N, C-alpha and C positions, 0 to 999 in steps of 0.2 A: 703358584701365583694366586689362584682362587682362594686357597687357604689363607694366604697373607691378607687378601682383600677382605675375607670374612672376619679376620681378627682386627684389622685396622678400621674397617667401616663402623662397627659399634663404638670403638674408641673415639673416632672423629665425631660421631653423632653425640656422644656423651660430652665431649669438649665443647661442641657448638651449643648444646643445651645449657651447660654450666655457664658459658660465656653470655648467652642470652639472659639467663636468670640474673647474673651479676649486672649486666647492662640495664636490665629492667629495674633492678633495685636502685641503681644510680639515677636513672631517669625519674623514678618515683621520689627519691630523696630530693632531687632538684625541683620537681614539681611541688613538693611539700614546702620547700624553702621559698619558692616563688609565691605560693599561696599565702604563707605566713607574712611575707613582705607586703603583698598586696593588701592583706587584711590590716596590717599595721599602718600602711599608707592611707587606707580608707578611713581608719579611725582618726588619724591625724587630720585628714581633710575635713572630716565631719566636725572635729573640734574647732578648726579654723573657721568653718562656715558658721558654726554657732556663735563664734566671736564676732564675725562680720554682721550676722543678724542682730546681735545685741547692740553693736555699734550703730547699725542702721536705725534701730528702735530709739536709741538715745538721740541720734541726729534729728529724727522726726519730732521727738518730744521737745527738744531745744528749739527747733524751727517753729513749733506751735507757740512756745513761750515768746519768741521774738515777734511773731505775728500779733500776739496779745499786747506786748509792749509797744509795738509800732502803732497799733490802734489807739492805745492810751495816749501816746505822744501826739498823734494827730488830733485827738479830741482836746488835749490840753493846749495845743498850738492854736486851734480854732477859738477856744475860749479866750486865750491871751490876745489874739488878734481882735476879737470882738471887743474886749475891754479896752484895748489900746485905741481902737477906732472911736469908741464912745468918749474916751478922755480927750482925744484930739478934737472931736466935735465940740465938746463942752469948752475947751480952751479957745476955740475959734470964735465962739459966740460971745 
């Protein structure tokens, strides 16, 4: 019995060691796949963030243009109102 145990025990240890190595390789492969997918996702997210930042910049520029146009319209409206009031006064007299 002891002789059989002496023969079987090293064999079992070797099988367990090989199984662990194989499992370790599989786990490492899965981790590498996950790392690659995470890096790919990170790159995609960074590209989309860059697009959002560019769009935000365009929105700010267009908003500034609208503010300038609004200011010009207000000035023009003021001038037209003033001219109209003067014409109305001159017609009343």
